[in-house]
C-alpha positions as semicolon CSV with decimal commas, in nm:
position;residue;x (nm);y (nm);z (nm)
1;M;4,792;1,770;4,326
2;K;4,914;1,935;4,017
3;Y;5,074;1,644;3,782
4;S;5,369;1,762;3,538
5;Q;5,251;1,828;3,151
6;R;5,446;1,483;3,064
7;A;5,245;1,294;3,302
8;L;4,903;1,438;3,161
9;A;4,979;1,417;2,768
10;I;5,063;1,004;2,820
11;S;4,770;0,812;2,655
12;P;4,653;0,532;2,815
13;F;4,795;0,180;2,670
14;F;4,480;-0,021;2,565
15;A;4,650;-0,385;2,541
16;M;4,639;-0,356;2,951
17;A;4,334;-0,156;2,919
18;F;4,138;-0,479;2,780
19;S;4,315;-0,703;2,991
20;E;4,163;-0,574;3,304
21;K;3,840;-0,568;3,138
22;A;3,963;-0,948;3,028
23;A;3,995;-0,987;3,450
24;R;3,653;-0,839;3,570
25;L;3,489;-1,080;3,303
26;E;3,739;-1,364;3,432
27;A;3,627;-1,264;3,787
28;Q;3,262;-1,339;3,702
29;G;3,346;-1,676;3,601
30;K;3,363;-1,654;3,243
31;H;3,650;-1,784;3,014
32;V;3,830;-1,532;2,826
33;V;4,054;-1,661;2,559
34;K;4,347;-1,368;2,608
35;L;4,544;-1,285;2,239
36;N;4,602;-0,906;2,310
37;I;4,904;-0,929;2,507
38;G;5,264;-1,024;2,377
39;E;5,360;-1,262;2,627
40;P;5,498;-1,590;2,540
41;D;5,314;-1,885;2,700
42;F;5,653;-2,106;2,768
43;G;5,792;-1,963;3,060
44;A;6,173;-1,942;3,100
45;P;6,410;-2,238;2,943
46;P;6,441;-2,528;3,221
47;A;6,784;-2,463;3,285
48;V;6,698;-2,103;3,348
49;S;6,438;-2,160;3,612
50;S;6,655;-2,422;3,769
51;A;6,920;-2,159;3,816
52;M;6,683;-1,920;3,944
53;Q;6,562;-2,156;4,231
54;Q;6,883;-2,241;4,325
55;L;7,052;-1,849;4,296
56;A;6,738;-1,758;4,533
57;T;6,854;-1,998;4,834
58;D;7,251;-2,036;4,830
59;A;7,448;-1,742;4,638
60;P;7,479;-1,367;4,758
61;L;7,337;-1,126;4,573
62;P;7,465;-0,789;4,569
63;Y;7,496;-0,528;4,320
64;T;7,695;-0,573;3,993
65;S;7,810;-0,342;3,801
66;A;7,616;-0,101;3,620
67;L;7,682;-0,202;3,300
68;G;7,596;-0,601;3,399
69;L;7,767;-0,912;3,468
70;P;8,093;-0,926;3,297
71;E;8,013;-1,268;3,214
72;L;7,671;-1,207;3,094
73;R;7,761;-0,924;2,796
74;A;8,074;-1,166;2,711
75;A;7,766;-1,442;2,664
76;I;7,520;-1,229;2,477
77;A;7,835;-1,137;2,301
78;N;7,946;-1,458;2,231
79;F;7,553;-1,522;2,108
80;Y;7,586;-1,240;1,820
81;R;7,887;-1,395;1,662
82;T;7,741;-1,821;1,693
83;T;7,387;-1,649;1,569
84;H;7,485;-1,320;1,355
85;Q;7,813;-1,397;1,242
86;V;7,877;-1,059;1,374
87;E;8,196;-1,006;1,617
88;I;8,101;-0,757;1,900
89;D;8,350;-0,633;2,186
90;P;8,169;-0,738;2,535
91;K;8,242;-0,417;2,647
92;R;7,963;-0,238;2,384
93;V;7,720;-0,436;2,567
94;V;7,484;-0,280;2,770
95;V;7,288;-0,533;3,018
96;T;6,940;-0,329;3,134
97;A;6,620;-0,378;3,322
98;G;6,427;-0,464;3,050
99;A;6,430;-0,349;2,695
100;S;6,238;-0,066;2,851
101;A;6,534;0,050;3,025
102;A;6,755;0,009;2,731
103;L;6,569;0,272;2,544
104;L;6,532;0,514;2,892
105;L;6,901;0,494;2,897
106;L;6,917;0,547;2,501
107;S;6,690;0,828;2,485
108;A;6,870;1,023;2,781
109;A;7,178;0,993;2,629
110;F;7,116;1,136;2,287
111;V;6,788;1,282;2,272
112;D;6,792;1,694;2,339
113;E;6,517;1,917;2,340
114;G;6,326;1,977;2,052
115;D;6,529;1,696;1,862
116;Q;6,304;1,553;1,608
117;V;6,342;1,153;1,609
118;I;6,148;0,952;1,246
119;M;5,913;0,623;1,387
120;A;5,692;0,431;1,193
121;D;5,303;0,470;1,192
122;P;5,195;0,176;1,353
123;S;5,484;0,111;1,641
124;Y;5,498;0,022;1,970
125;P;5,332;0,293;2,192
126;C;5,559;0,348;2,458
127;N;5,872;0,385;2,230
128;K;5,752;0,748;2,167
129;E;5,684;0,821;2,479
130;F;6,095;0,764;2,569
131;I;6,124;1,027;2,352
132;K;5,858;1,263;2,446
133;G;6,007;1,219;2,797
134;F;6,283;1,383;2,733
135;G;6,183;1,653;2,489
136;G;6,219;1,492;2,152
137;Q;5,959;1,551;1,877
138;V;5,799;1,251;1,752
139;Q;5,740;1,216;1,380
140;L;5,528;0,943;1,265
141;V;5,551;0,866;0,916
142;S;5,228;0,668;0,797
143;T;5,327;0,326;0,633
144;Q;5,110;0,080;0,457
145;A;5,060;-0,268;0,362
146;D;5,307;-0,229;0,045
147;T;5,576;-0,096;0,277
148;H;5,512;-0,373;0,503
149;F;5,411;-0,102;0,749
150;Q;5,773;0,002;0,786
151;L;5,959;0,287;0,681
152;N;6,202;0,327;0,367
153;K;6,482;0,489;0,267
154;S;6,206;0,691;0,041
155;L;5,969;0,786;0,293
156;L;6,313;0,895;0,486
157;E;6,387;1,119;0,208
158;Q;6,081;1,282;0,181
159;H;5,996;1,347;0,564
160;W;6,367;1,411;0,639
161;Q;6,353;1,754;0,803
162;P;6,637;2,013;0,940
163;N;6,572;1,921;1,326
164;T;6,592;1,575;1,304
165;R;6,814;1,352;1,514
166;G;6,745;1,065;1,514
167;L;6,548;0,737;1,354
168;M;6,401;0,462;1,544
169;L;6,291;0,168;1,405
170;A;6,193;-0,195;1,526
171;T;6,261;-0,497;1,325
172;P;6,043;-0,764;1,301
173;S;5,782;-0,496;1,448
174;N;5,572;-0,459;1,753
175;P;5,233;-0,507;1,628
176;T;5,261;-0,618;1,281
177;G;5,498;-0,849;1,283
178;T;5,685;-0,747;0,956
179;A;6,067;-0,740;0,932
180;I;6,292;-0,462;0,744
181;A;6,442;-0,641;0,426
182;P;6,815;-0,641;0,469
183;D;6,913;-0,420;0,169
184;E;6,650;-0,182;0,279
185;L;6,751;-0,149;0,644
186;A;7,138;-0,084;0,523
187;A;6,941;0,212;0,303
188;M;6,804;0,335;0,572
189;C;7,087;0,337;0,866
190;D;7,393;0,475;0,583
191;F;7,088;0,756;0,455
192;A;7,071;0,883;0,829
193;R;7,433;0,838;0,924
194;S;7,458;1,065;0,579
195;K;7,279;1,321;0,772
196;G;7,486;1,297;1,146
197;A;7,171;1,114;1,291
198;W;7,157;0,833;1,572
199;R;6,949;0,532;1,444
200;I;6,799;0,294;1,707
201;V;6,704;-0,054;1,625
202;D;6,447;-0,267;1,825
203;E;6,571;-0,628;1,786
204;I;6,338;-0,770;2,065
205;Y;6,154;-1,048;1,819
206;L;6,459;-1,086;1,643
207;N;6,525;-1,462;1,667
208;L;6,152;-1,527;1,652
209;H;6,183;-1,456;1,279
210;H;6,051;-1,683;1,088
211;G;6,015;-1,569;0,717
212;E;5,838;-1,784;0,522
213;D;6,140;-1,796;0,234
214;G;6,350;-1,973;0,525
215;S;6,571;-1,679;0,538
216;Q;6,762;-1,587;0,878
217;P;6,763;-1,281;1,102
218;I;6,947;-0,975;1,030
219;T;7,090;-0,788;1,281
220;A;7,139;-0,456;1,217
221;L;7,488;-0,415;1,326
222;S;7,567;-0,648;1,023
223;V;7,489;-0,363;0,876
224;D;7,586;-0,089;1,090
225;D;7,819;-0,078;1,322
226;E;7,717;0,204;1,498
227;A;7,305;0,172;1,535
228;L;7,227;0,156;1,870
229;V;7,034;-0,221;1,892
230;I;6,824;-0,305;2,152
231;N;6,721;-0,690;2,252
232;S;6,553;-0,868;2,536
233;F;6,519;-1,173;2,713
234;S;6,187;-1,170;2,703
235;K;6,014;-1,253;2,415
236;Y;6,312;-1,511;2,225
237;F;6,402;-1,652;2,641
238;G;6,029;-1,622;2,717
239;M;6,165;-1,458;3,030
240;T;5,858;-1,133;2,979
241;G;5,855;-1,090;3,433
242;W;6,244;-1,119;3,475
243;R;6,250;-0,766;3,370
244;L;6,612;-0,820;3,171
245;G;6,737;-0,702;2,875
246;W;7,048;-0,536;2,700
247;C;7,169;-0,313;2,384
248;V;7,469;-0,268;2,229
249;V;7,651;0,090;2,174
250;P;7,942;0,208;2,023
251;E;8,208;0,185;2,237
252;Q;8,274;0,567;2,265
253;A;7,869;0,574;2,383
254;V;7,977;0,314;2,726
255;D;8,073;0,512;2,964
256;V;7,800;0,803;2,901
257;M;7,495;0,491;2,953
258;E;7,714;0,327;3,259
259;R;7,672;0,690;3,453
260;L;7,323;0,723;3,369
261;A;7,244;0,393;3,444
262;Q;7,416;0,424;3,784
263;N;7,186;0,695;3,835
264;Y;6,847;0,590;3,690
265;Y;6,874;0,215;3,866
266;I;7,171;0,159;4,023
267;C;7,210;-0,188;3,843
268;P;7,003;-0,487;3,666
269;S;6,867;-0,763;3,882
270;T;7,129;-0,945;4,020
271;L;7,000;-1,266;4,038
272;A;6,796;-1,278;3,698
273;Q;7,145;-1,198;3,514
274;K;7,327;-1,466;3,715
275;A;7,022;-1,703;3,661
276;A;6,994;-1,551;3,234
277;L;7,357;-1,713;3,172
278;Q;7,210;-2,060;3,154
279;C;7,023;-1,886;2,845
280;F;7,312;-1,963;2,586
281;T;7,401;-2,299;2,658
282;P;7,322;-2,546;2,376
283;E;7,064;-2,701;2,528
284;S;6,866;-2,380;2,632
285;I;6,894;-2,259;2,255
286;A;6,740;-2,597;2,126
287;V;6,443;-2,533;2,356
288;C;6,378;-2,151;2,240
289;E;6,427;-2,290;1,858
290;S;6,150;-2,540;1,895
291;R;5,950;-2,282;2,049
292;R;5,997;-2,085;1,722
293;A;5,883;-2,372;1,525
294;Q;5,556;-2,428;1,760
295;L;5,513;-2,021;1,661
296;I;5,506;-2,046;1,321
297;S;5,285;-2,371;1,375
298;R;5,055;-2,160;1,501
299;K;5,083;-1,857;1,287
300;K;4,959;-2,064;0,991
301;L;4,660;-2,169;1,229
302;V;4,553;-1,874;1,298
303;L;4,590;-1,771;0,957
304;A;4,336;-1,979;0,819
305;G;4,102;-1,944;1,071
306;L;4,105;-1,588;1,002
307;E;4,035;-1,620;0,643
308;K;3,738;-1,814;0,747
309;C;3,616;-1,603;0,932
310;G;3,684;-1,359;0,682
311;L;3,928;-1,135;0,865
312;P;4,204;-1,022;0,635
313;V;4,553;-1,015;0,761
314;P;4,695;-0,728;0,479
315;V;5,089;-0,859;0,531
316;H;5,158;-1,201;0,658
317;P;5,397;-1,126;0,977
318;D;5,793;-1,282;0,958
319;G;5,883;-1,221;1,303
320;A;5,740;-1,193;1,638
321;F;5,380;-1,320;1,711
322;Y;5,114;-1,115;1,610
323;L;4,897;-1,052;1,331
324;Y;4,757;-0,709;1,238
325;I;4,396;-0,808;1,121
326;D;4,190;-0,517;0,862
327;V;3,841;-0,509;1,070
328;T;3,671;-0,234;0,823
329;T;3,447;-0,484;0,605
330;T;3,253;-0,529;0,973
331;G;3,160;-0,178;0,945
332;L;3,299;-0,112;1,329
333;S;3,590;0,056;1,422
334;A;3,902;-0,102;1,541
335;M;3,752;-0,023;1,956
336;D;3,420;-0,112;1,903
337;F;3,525;-0,443;1,734
338;C;3,784;-0,513;2,049
339;E;3,484;-0,379;2,270
340;Q;3,231;-0,602;2,091
341;V;3,453;-0,916;2,056
342;L;3,539;-0,880;2,433
343;Q;3,199;-0,856;2,534
344;Q;3,016;-1,091;2,347
345;A;3,265;-1,381;2,243
346;H;3,516;-1,321;2,551
347;V;3,810;-1,240;2,341
348;A;4,062;-1,003;2,385
349;L;4,225;-0,858;2,134
350;T;4,383;-0,456;2,128
351;P;4,328;-0,197;1,932
352;S;4,533;-0,043;1,667
353;N;4,415;0,305;1,833
354;D;4,764;0,187;2,109
355;F;4,970;0,154;1,737
356;S;4,846;0,425;1,468
357;E;4,770;0,799;1,510
358;Q;4,634;0,796;1,171
359;N;4,519;0,458;1,094
360;D;4,330;0,401;1,473
361;K;4,013;0,279;1,346
362;Q;4,117;0,022;1,093
363;F;4,343;-0,287;1,202
364;V;4,311;-0,506;1,556
365;R;4,635;-0,646;1,703
366;L;4,618;-1,073;1,728
367;S;4,905;-1,203;1,937
368;F;4,891;-1,603;1,893
369;A;5,176;-1,628;2,167
370;S;4,860;-1,851;2,371
371;A;4,887;-2,254;2,355
372;E;4,713;-2,403;2,043
373;S;4,450;-2,512;2,191
374;E;4,363;-2,125;2,318
375;L;4,387;-2,032;1,985
376;E;4,139;-2,261;1,837
377;E;3,884;-2,185;2,120
378;G;3,937;-1,817;2,003
379;L;3,937;-1,881;1,674
380;R;3,601;-2,074;1,689
381;R;3,437;-1,780;1,896
382;L;3,569;-1,526;1,649
383;A;3,363;-1,765;1,378
384;I;3,069;-1,730;1,547
385;F;3,097;-1,396;1,607
386;M;3,184;-1,275;1,251
387;A;2,841;-1,483;1,133
388;S;2,655;-1,287;1,365
389;L;2,711;-0,978;1,222
390;H;2,594;-1,090;0,897
391;N;2,253;-1,181;1,017
């Protein structure tokens, strides 16, 4: 059987590979502390789960518009108004089968063969695969702790090429949890726009912002009304397996997005869409905000524990639920560190091989989306493992 070059070129996703290894250990009766997957342990807000149960038994569930339920698109637009003070016409909101489907549609709509797209290194690995899948050329620009592992205007100016057609940003970022400062975000969007390039901004962790200065999250739409913004119900609303997301696009792009969605997946899940309307009630928002406060507490717990272990975190996150740990002092590569920690301490982490091509041996990502009891146990085991390295 002959596979396409596209399929053969895709790299493995090590976060999932370590999940499989952890599952094998669990099958042997071992308790593995899983800090490798970015999946909040909260689940959907109670009102959403209740709505799902009722809808599954009482309501007909026909196809919706490829763009999503009109009432859900309106609710998302209102969320931007009340949360971010940005006015958006609901017609510009495209509900998708997860944020991944939003990126699929945007890549199909804007990427042509040979187009160059600038992204940060490190970054979420699947994003570049969408660009490559439509013939784009991804230019990964190395970022360091002094820029919070994010791109800035200076880096764009240095690396912009004649065939650069797009810019993809993530704020806050997976794997580092760091956000782009509003003035820098505006400067980059302005620069790319001046070059005639599109701007995709991944904001799926935006509402989990927890900056230490108390600042509020800033959507790219507040500084660039024509940015192509992606978001999701997975993280802030805790609905990972529901596979529901959205994007906001300029009005002139809506028809193209609709045609693509019709052909690629017809429409998002009707059941998930109808239940998701309950995400935007005051009660559900209050639940999500209380959970965000818990994540801030977990971040502080893990940062303190890693410091005691002697595992430095060069940049503290101000969004998402990730820490990017520098393991160079251990003398192990990121992959070896994760392998040994899993086998000896039964703690699952993710090596930077997933996220970086230029610093793939230096960092390890830890997700603090797990319950505090699991985080405490994981830190205890990491401390023992680190002590064993020095004996």
